KEKE-3310 file (N, C-alpha, C; in steps of 0.2 Angstrom, whole numbers, plus 5000, padded with zeros to 4 digits):
npx = (5408:5416:5413:5419:5430:5433:5433:5443:5453:5451:5453:5466:5470:5466:5458:5444:5441:5453:5454:5442:5447:5458:5451:5444:5432:5420:5420:5406:5400:5409:5407:5394:5393:5401:5393:5381:5385:5388:5374:5369:5373:5370:5382:5394:5409:5418:5422:5424:5436:5446:5456:5455:5449:5445:5445:5430:5429:5421:5425:5437:5440:5434:5443:5453:5446:5439:5451:5455:5445:5443:5456:5456:5447:5450:5462:5455:5450:5461:5463:5453:5456:5468:5464:5456:5463:5473:5463:5460:5473:5489:5505:5519:5538:5555:5564:5581:5581:5585:5582:5567:5564:5569:5565:5554:5543:5539:5535:5528:5516:5513:5510:5499:5491:5486:5481:5476:5467:5479:5487:5502:5515:5529:5542:5557:5576:5591:5603:5606:5592:5583:5586:5582:5570:5563:5567:5561:5546:5542:5539:5537:5545:5562:5575:5590:5610:5618:5628:5627:5617:5611:5605:5594:5582:5591:5589:5595:5596:5604:5619:5624:5635:5646:5650:5661:5656:5658:5659:5653:5664:5676:5696:5696:5686:5683:5692:5693:5691:5694:5705:5703:5713:5720:5707:5708:5713:5703:5688:5677:5658:5651:5641:5628:5623:5621:5629:5637:5647:5649:5659:5666:5673:5678:5689:5695:5703:5709:5717:5719:5715:5700:5696:5684:5672:5659:5644:5630:5614:5605:5604:5602:5603:5615:5619:5615:5623:5636:5635:5635:5647:5655:5660:5664:5656:5654:5644:5629:5625:5612:5607:5610:5599:5591:5592:5593:5603:5619:5630:5646:5646:5660:5668:5674:5691:5695:5683:5670:5655:5638:5629:5612:5600:5584:5579:5569:5562:5555:5551:5542:5532:5526:5511:5500:5499:5510:5520:5516:5518:5530:5534:5534:5545:5555:5553:5556:5569:5579:5593:5613:5619:5632:5644:5645:5656:5669)
npy = (4981:4983:4971:4962:4964:4964:4949:4943:4949:4940:4929:4929:4932:4922:4920:4928:4935:4942:4948:4957:4966:4971:4978:4987:4983:4976:4957:4951:4959:4959:4946:4945:4952:4944:4933:4938:4942:4930:4925:4933:4931:4916:4907:4900:4904:4901:4889:4882:4872:4860:4864:4878:4891:4890:4890:4888:4876:4881:4894:4894:4896:4904:4916:4923:4931:4939:4944:4952:4960:4970:4974:4982:4990:4997:5004:5013:5021:5028:5034:5042:5051:5055:5066:5073:5078:5085:5096:5103:5101:5104:5112:5113:5120:5122:5134:5144:5162:5167:5155:5156:5170:5170:5159:5149:5158:5156:5143:5140:5146:5139:5127:5131:5133:5122:5114:5125:5125:5120:5125:5134:5133:5145:5144:5152:5151:5145:5133:5124:5128:5121:5110:5106:5107:5097:5089:5086:5088:5101:5107:5100:5098:5102:5115:5112:5112:5095:5093:5098:5090:5077:5061:5063:5062:5065:5073:5080:5095:5102:5113:5129:5142:5153:5170:5184:5196:5214:5232:5245:5254:5247:5244:5233:5229:5233:5221:5205:5193:5187:5181:5170:5173:5188:5193:5191:5199:5210:5217:5206:5201:5189:5178:5170:5154:5143:5127:5123:5133:5137:5146:5148:5136:5133:5144:5138:5126:5132:5136:5147:5165:5172:5191:5192:5204:5206:5195:5191:5187:5188:5188:5199:5209:5208:5214:5225:5231:5230:5239:5250:5251:5244:5232:5216:5203:5184:5176:5166:5165:5165:5173:5186:5187:5199:5210:5226:5231:5242:5235:5225:5212:5198:5183:5170:5163:5154:5138:5140:5134:5131:5116:5112:5105:5093:5091:5078:5071:5057:5050:5043:5045:5056:5069:5066:5081:5086:5077:5077:5094:5092:5085:5095:5103:5097:5094:5109:5112:5125:5126:5122:5111:5100:5098:5110:5115:5107)
npz = (5619:5631:5638:5630:5633:5647:5647:5639:5647:5661:5654:5653:5663:5671:5682:5688:5699:5701:5687:5689:5699:5691:5682:5689:5694:5702:5707:5706:5696:5687:5684:5679:5669:5659:5658:5655:5640:5637:5637:5626:5614:5613:5618:5625:5633:5643:5655:5672:5679:5689:5685:5685:5678:5660:5643:5634:5618:5609:5612:5611:5596:5595:5601:5593:5584:5593:5599:5588:5587:5596:5598:5585:5589:5603:5595:5586:5595:5600:5588:5586:5599:5595:5585:5591:5597:5589:5589:5600:5605:5616:5614:5620:5619:5621:5619:5611:5611:5594:5589:5591:5586:5572:5565:5570:5567:5554:5554:5563:5557:5544:5551:5557:5548:5544:5555:5566:5579:5590:5602:5604:5614:5620:5630:5633:5635:5641:5634:5646:5655:5646:5642:5654:5658:5647:5653:5666:5662:5661:5646:5628:5621:5614:5610:5606:5608:5603:5612:5625:5631:5641:5644:5636:5620:5606:5591:5577:5569:5563:5557:5562:5560:5567:5570:5572:5579:5578:5584:5573:5569:5573:5573:5566:5559:5546:5539:5530:5536:5554:5568:5582:5588:5585:5593:5606:5618:5615:5621:5626:5627:5632:5627:5637:5638:5647:5654:5642:5629:5614:5608:5620:5620:5607:5609:5621:5616:5605:5616:5620:5631:5631:5633:5645:5646:5649:5653:5647:5645:5634:5616:5607:5616:5618:5605:5605:5614:5606:5595:5603:5606:5617:5616:5608:5601:5598:5588:5584:5566:5563:5573:5568:5556:5549:5557:5563:5568:5569:5565:5563:5557:5554:5547:5556:5556:5563:5562:5569:5574:5579:5582:5581:5588:5589:5605:5617:5630:5626:5612:5609:5618:5619:5615:5600:5594:5596:5591:5577:5577:5576:5568:5557:5562:5556:5544:5539:5541:5543:5546:5539:5531:5539:5532:5523:5532:5535)
capx = (5415:5417:5412:5425:5438:5432:5431:5451:5456:5449:5458:5475:5476:5465:5453:5436:5444:5459:5453:5438:5452:5464:5447:5440:5425:5419:5418:5400:5397:5411:5403:5387:5394:5402:5387:5377:5389:5386:5365:5366:5378:5370:5389:5397:5416:5422:5420:5427:5439:5450:5462:5456:5443:5447:5441:5426:5432:5419:5427:5445:5438:5433:5447:5457:5443:5439:5457:5457:5439:5446:5463:5453:5440:5455:5466:5449:5448:5466:5466:5449:5458:5472:5461:5454:5470:5474:5457:5461:5482:5495:5511:5525:5540:5558:5569:5583:5579:5587:5577:5562:5563:5571:5564:5549:5537:5537:5535:5522:5511:5511:5506:5493:5486:5482:5480:5473:5467:5481:5491:5507:5517:5535:5548:5563:5578:5598:5603:5603:5587:5578:5586:5579:5561:5559:5567:5554:5539:5537:5542:5535:5552:5566:5581:5600:5616:5616:5635:5624:5610:5612:5600:5588:5584:5592:5589:5602:5593:5610:5621:5624:5640:5646:5653:5663:5652:5662:5656:5656:5669:5684:5700:5697:5677:5685:5695:5688:5690:5697:5706:5704:5721:5718:5701:5710:5714:5698:5681:5671:5652:5649:5632:5628:5621:5622:5636:5641:5644:5653:5664:5671:5676:5683:5695:5699:5705:5716:5722:5718:5710:5697:5694:5677:5668:5651:5640:5624:5611:5599:5609:5600:5607:5624:5622:5614:5630:5642:5633:5637:5656:5656:5664:5665:5654:5653:5636:5628:5622:5606:5604:5609:5596:5584:5593:5595:5609:5624:5638:5652:5648:5665:5668:5681:5695:5695:5677:5665:5648:5634:5624:5607:5594:5579:5576:5564:5561:5555:5547:5535:5526:5523:5505:5500:5500:5519:5523:5514:5523:5539:5537:5533:5551:5560:5552:5557:5573:5583:5599:5614:5623:5639:5651:5650:5661:5672)
capy = (4980:4982:4963:4956:4967:4960:4940:4942:4950:4934:4922:4931:4929:4915:4923:4933:4939:4945:4952:4962:4970:4976:4983:4991:4979:4970:4952:4947:4963:4957:4938:4946:4954:4937:4931:4942:4941:4922:4923:4938:4925:4910:4903:4899:4905:4900:4884:4880:4865:4859:4866:4883:4894:4887:4890:4880:4874:4888:4902:4894:4894:4911:4917:4925:4936:4942:4949:4957:4965:4974:4978:4987:4995:5001:5009:5018:5025:5032:5038:5046:5056:5059:5071:5079:5082:5092:5100:5107:5100:5110:5107:5117:5120:5126:5137:5149:5168:5167:5150:5159:5175:5171:5152:5147:5160:5153:5136:5142:5151:5135:5122:5133:5133:5115:5114:5132:5126:5118:5131:5134:5139:5146:5143:5154:5149:5142:5126:5121:5128:5121:5104:5104:5109:5094:5081:5090:5089:5107:5108:5094:5097:5108:5115:5113:5110:5090:5092:5101:5086:5071:5057:5063:5060:5071:5074:5085:5098:5106:5118:5138:5145:5159:5175:5190:5205:5220:5239:5247:5259:5246:5244:5223:5230:5232:5213:5198:5188:5186:5176:5172:5179:5195:5194:5188:5205:5214:5216:5201:5201:5184:5176:5163:5147:5139:5125:5124:5137:5134:5150:5147:5129:5137:5149:5133:5121:5135:5138:5157:5165:5178:5194:5193:5211:5205:5189:5191:5183:5189:5191:5206:5215:5209:5217:5235:5235:5231:5245:5256:5250:5242:5225:5212:5197:5178:5176:5163:5169:5165:5179:5192:5187:5204:5214:5234:5235:5247:5234:5223:5204:5195:5177:5171:5161:5145:5138:5138:5131:5129:5111:5112:5099:5096:5086:5076:5066:5050:5052:5038:5048:5063:5068:5066:5084:5087:5074:5081:5100:5090:5084:5099:5107:5093:5097:5115:5115:5129:5126:5120:5104:5099:5097:5116:5119:5103)
capz = (5618:5636:5642:5626:5634:5652:5644:5638:5653:5664:5649:5653:5673:5674:5686:5688:5706:5699:5683:5690:5703:5686:5678:5692:5693:5708:5704:5706:5692:5681:5682:5677:5660:5655:5660:5650:5634:5635:5635:5621:5610:5614:5615:5632:5631:5649:5661:5677:5680:5694:5683:5685:5672:5652:5635:5628:5613:5605:5615:5607:5592:5594:5604:5589:5581:5598:5601:5585:5585:5603:5595:5582:5594:5605:5589:5582:5600:5600:5582:5589:5603:5593:5579:5595:5601:5586:5589:5606:5611:5619:5612:5623:5615:5625:5612:5612:5607:5589:5585:5591:5582:5564:5561:5571:5567:5548:5554:5567:5551:5544:5554:5559:5541:5542:5564:5570:5586:5593:5605:5606:5620:5618:5633:5630:5639:5637:5635:5651:5655:5642:5646:5663:5655:5644:5657:5671:5657:5658:5640:5626:5615:5614:5605:5612:5607:5608:5618:5633:5633:5644:5646:5631:5613:5601:5583:5575:5563:5557:5560:5562:5561:5572:5565:5576:5578:5582:5582:5565:5568:5577:5569:5562:5555:5537:5540:5528:5541:5562:5570:5590:5591:5587:5597:5613:5620:5613:5625:5624:5629:5631:5627:5640:5636:5652:5654:5637:5626:5607:5608:5624:5619:5602:5613:5624:5611:5603:5621:5622:5637:5630:5641:5644:5649:5651:5653:5645:5641:5629:5611:5605:5620:5615:5596:5605:5618:5601:5592:5608:5607:5623:5615:5601:5604:5592:5588:5579:5560:5563:5576:5563:5553:5549:5562:5560:5571:5566:5566:5558:5557:5550:5551:5560:5553:5566:5561:5575:5573:5584:5583:5583:5587:5594:5609:5619:5635:5626:5607:5609:5624:5614:5610:5593:5594:5598:5586:5573:5577:5577:5560:5552:5562:5555:5535:5537:5544:5540:5547:5535:5530:5541:5524:5523:5538:5536)
cpx = (5418:5417:5418:5431:5437:5434:5439:5455:5454:5453:5464:5476:5472:5460:5449:5439:5449:5458:5447:5443:5456:5458:5444:5433:5425:5418:5411:5398:5401:5407:5397:5388:5397:5397:5381:5378:5385:5378:5365:5370:5375:5377:5392:5404:5421:5419:5425:5429:5440:5455:5462:5451:5449:5441:5436:5430:5427:5422:5435:5444:5437:5437:5451:5452:5440:5443:5457:5451:5441:5452:5460:5449:5447:5460:5460:5450:5453:5467:5461:5450:5465:5469:5458:5459:5473:5468:5458:5471:5484:5501:5517:5531:5548:5565:5573:5579:5578:5582:5569:5559:5564:5568:5557:5543:5534:5534:5528:5513:5508:5509:5500:5487:5481:5478:5477:5471:5471:5486:5497:5512:5526:5540:5553:5569:5585:5598:5600:5596:5580:5578:5582:5571:5559:5563:5561:5547:5537:5536:5540:5543:5554:5573:5587:5605:5615:5623:5630:5617:5613:5606:5593:5589:5587:5594:5591:5598:5599:5613:5622:5632:5640:5651:5655:5658:5655:5658:5659:5662:5678:5688:5698:5690:5681:5689:5690:5685:5694:5699:5703:5711:5721:5712:5703:5709:5707:5692:5677:5666:5650:5641:5631:5623:5621:5629:5642:5640:5652:5659:5671:5677:5681:5690:5697:5703:5710:5721:5723:5713:5707:5697:5688:5676:5663:5648:5634:5621:5606:5605:5607:5601:5612:5624:5618:5620:5636:5641:5635:5645:5658:5662:5661:5661:5654:5647:5636:5622:5616:5603:5605:5605:5589:5583:5596:5601:5615:5631:5641:5652:5653:5668:5674:5684:5696:5687:5673:5658:5642:5628:5619:5602:5588:5577:5571:5565:5563:5549:5542:5530:5526:5516:5506:5501:5505:5521:5524:5518:5528:5540:5539:5541:5556:5559:5556:5562:5577:5590:5606:5617:5630:5643:5651:5654:5668:5678)
cpy = (4979:4974:4959:4958:4960:4952:4940:4944:4944:4928:4925:4930:4927:4915:4929:4937:4946:4951:4957:4969:4972:4979:4988:4988:4976:4962:4950:4952:4958:4948:4939:4950:4949:4934:4930:4942:4936:4921:4929:4933:4919:4906:4905:4898:4900:4895:4883:4871:4866:4862:4876:4885:4892:4889:4886:4880:4879:4892:4902:4897:4904:4917:4922:4932:4941:4947:4954:4963:4972:4977:4985:4992:5001:5005:5015:5024:5031:5034:5046:5055:5057:5065:5075:5082:5088:5099:5105:5105:5106:5107:5114:5116:5126:5130:5144:5155:5168:5162:5155:5167:5174:5165:5149:5149:5157:5145:5136:5144:5143:5130:5125:5135:5130:5114:5121:5131:5123:5124:5130:5138:5139:5146:5149:5153:5147:5133:5120:5121:5123:5112:5102:5102:5101:5088:5082:5089:5097:5110:5099:5092:5105:5109:5117:5113:5103:5090:5093:5095:5079:5068:5057:5062:5066:5070:5078:5088:5102:5110:5123:5139:5150:5164:5180:5195:5211:5228:5241:5251:5255:5244:5237:5226:5230:5226:5212:5193:5192:5182:5177:5176:5186:5198:5195:5195:5210:5212:5212:5201:5193:5181:5169:5159:5140:5135:5124:5130:5135:5139:5148:5141:5130:5141:5144:5129:5126:5137:5146:5157:5173:5184:5198:5198:5210:5199:5192:5186:5182:5191:5196:5211:5215:5215:5225:5238:5236:5236:5249:5255:5247:5237:5221:5205:5190:5176:5170:5167:5169:5172:5186:5192:5194:5208:5221:5236:5238:5242:5230:5215:5202:5189:5176:5164:5152:5145:5138:5138:5127:5123:5110:5106:5100:5089:5084:5072:5059:5052:5047:5041:5054:5063:5067:5075:5087:5084:5076:5089:5098:5089:5090:5104:5102:5095:5102:5117:5121:5130:5122:5115:5105:5099:5104:5119:5111:5105)
cpz = (5625:5640:5637:5631:5642:5651:5643:5642:5659:5661:5651:5659:5674:5679:5686:5694:5702:5690:5686:5695:5700:5684:5681:5694:5701:5705:5704:5699:5684:5679:5675:5670:5657:5653:5654:5642:5632:5633:5629:5615:5609:5615:5623:5630:5637:5653:5665:5677:5687:5692:5684:5680:5666:5649:5633:5623:5609:5608:5611:5600:5590:5596:5597:5586:5587:5600:5597:5583:5593:5601:5591:5585:5597:5600:5587:5590:5600:5595:5585:5593:5600:5588:5584:5598:5596:5585:5595:5609:5614:5616:5615:5622:5619:5619:5614:5608:5599:5584:5584:5589:5575:5562:5564:5567:5559:5549:5558:5562:5546:5546:5558:5555:5543:5551:5566:5576:5590:5597:5605:5612:5620:5626:5631:5635:5636:5637:5640:5655:5651:5642:5650:5660:5650:5650:5663:5669:5658:5653:5634:5622:5616:5611:5608:5607:5609:5613:5624:5634:5633:5646:5642:5623:5610:5595:5580:5568:5559:5560:5557:5563:5564:5568:5572:5575:5582:5580:5577:5563:5570:5572:5565:5558:5547:5536:5534:5533:5548:5562:5579:5591:5591:5590:5603:5618:5620:5621:5622:5629:5626:5631:5631:5638:5640:5651:5649:5631:5619:5609:5611:5622:5612:5607:5616:5621:5607:5606:5621:5627:5633:5636:5640:5650:5654:5650:5652:5641:5636:5621:5609:5610:5620:5608:5600:5611:5614:5599:5597:5608:5613:5622:5609:5606:5597:5594:5583:5571:5562:5566:5575:5557:5553:5554:5559:5562:5567:5569:5563:5558:5551:5551:5554:5556:5556:5566:5568:5574:5578:5580:5584:5584:5593:5599:5614:5625:5631:5619:5608:5612:5622:5613:5605:5590:5591:5593:5579:5571:5575:5571:5556:5555:5557:5545:5534:5540:5538:5540:5540:5536:5534:5536:5523:5527:5541:5533)
residu = (MET:ASN:ARG:TYR:ARG:ALA:LEU:LEU:LYS:VAL:ILE:GLU:VAL:GLY:SER:TYR:THR:LYS:ALA:ALA:GLU:ILE:LEU:GLY:TYR:THR:GLN:PRO:ALA:LEU:SER:GLN:MET:ILE:ALA:SER:LEU:GLU:LYS:GLU:THR:SER:ILE:ARG:PHE:LEU:TYR:ARG:SER:ARG:TYR:GLY:ILE:ARG:LEU:THR:PRO:GLU:GLY:GLU:ARG:LEU:LEU:PRO:ALA:ILE:GLN:LYS:THR:VAL:GLN:GLN:TYR:GLU:GLU:LEU:HIS:ARG:MET:GLU:LYS:GLU:ILE:LYS:GLY:LEU:ASP:SER:GLY:ILE:VAL:ARG:ILE:GLY:THR:VAL:SER:SER:ILE:SER:CYS:HIS:TRP:LEU:PRO:SER:ILE:ILE:GLN:LYS:PHE:TRP:GLU:THR:TYR:PRO:HIS:VAL:ARG:LEU:VAL:LEU:HIS:GLN:GLY:ASP:TYR:ASN:SER:ILE:CYS:GLU:TRP:VAL:ARG:ASN:GLY:THR:VAL:ASP:LEU:GLY:PHE:ALA:ASN:PRO:ALA:ALA:VAL:LYS:GLY:LEU:GLU:ALA:GLN:ILE:LEU:GLY:PHE:ASP:PRO:PHE:VAL:ALA:VAL:LEU:PRO:ALA:ASN:HIS:THR:LEU:ALA:GLY:LYS:THR:SER:VAL:SER:LEU:GLN:GLU:LEU:LYS:ASP:GLU:PRO:TYR:LEU:LEU:GLN:GLU:GLU:GLY:ASN:TYR:ASN:GLU:PRO:LEU:GLU:ALA:PHE:ARG:SER:ALA:GLY:ILE:SER:PRO:ASN:ILE:ARG:LEU:ARG:VAL:HIS:ASP:ASP:TYR:SER:ILE:LEU:SER:MET:VAL:GLU:GLN:GLY:LEU:GLY:TYR:SER:LEU:LEU:ALA:LYS:LEU:VAL:LEU:ARG:LYS:THR:ALA:TYR:HIS:VAL:ALA:PRO:ILE:PRO:VAL:GLU:GLU:PRO:ILE:VAL:ARG:THR:MET:ALA:LEU:ILE:THR:LYS:GLU:LYS:ARG:SER:LEU:SER:PHE:ALA:ALA:LYS:THR:PHE:MET:GLN:TYR:ILE:LEU:ASP:MET:THR:TYR:PHE:SER:ASN:GLU:GLU:GLU:TYR:LYS)
# end
């Protein structure tokens, strides 16, 4: 097959010397490959004229079949590599803690039932770090709010509402809902998510400055602090799934919604293992539809 590929390259560039340089052969070696092919098939494919290298009539007739054969051969090798990738591939994922804790485990379990040899590596961070990891190739794909994403491909997965999380004995804990105005003077434990933060955007839109007491990166540390009465927080509903903290989650009157997207640098450049895992994510999405929050 390498001889046919060499023949096509000579035809493409019109020169044995240029074709040899491109393919990494010496010119005599490439010439010998073509001569060997012509001898084996008893067909002369090329001849030299004063206009350069030209196809013989026989070569012109066989060229479409040769091109198709080489394309099919290369496609076969591509598929072989993809299959091997699902036997020994690695997929690196950038994720926020709530997703890695409450949503990804079921996806990973389902994926490994079919592809048990693919390694999955999770990098936990915030929107900023996840986007940067995708850009520099540290991870293949990641989760972030598309409002925090620049220069990357983002496919929206769905929407997750925020709730106010208060100490269980707080004076507002018995209410059916709470407004941002009611919360503005309360000590706020802010979850850091990088340059873009959904609750801060909501406060800004309402013209309210929250009383930020602490900035904390980990949402589960925040829950522990709220439980101890250090303040309240605004957290995505997914964070509260299967938690045993003694806190009071209350809906917020002004809808605050986390839009979650799957981000990649360039989807077409992903490995077959990464594309396959990505499809599992899309098929098993947890998030709600935007219409619920309009």
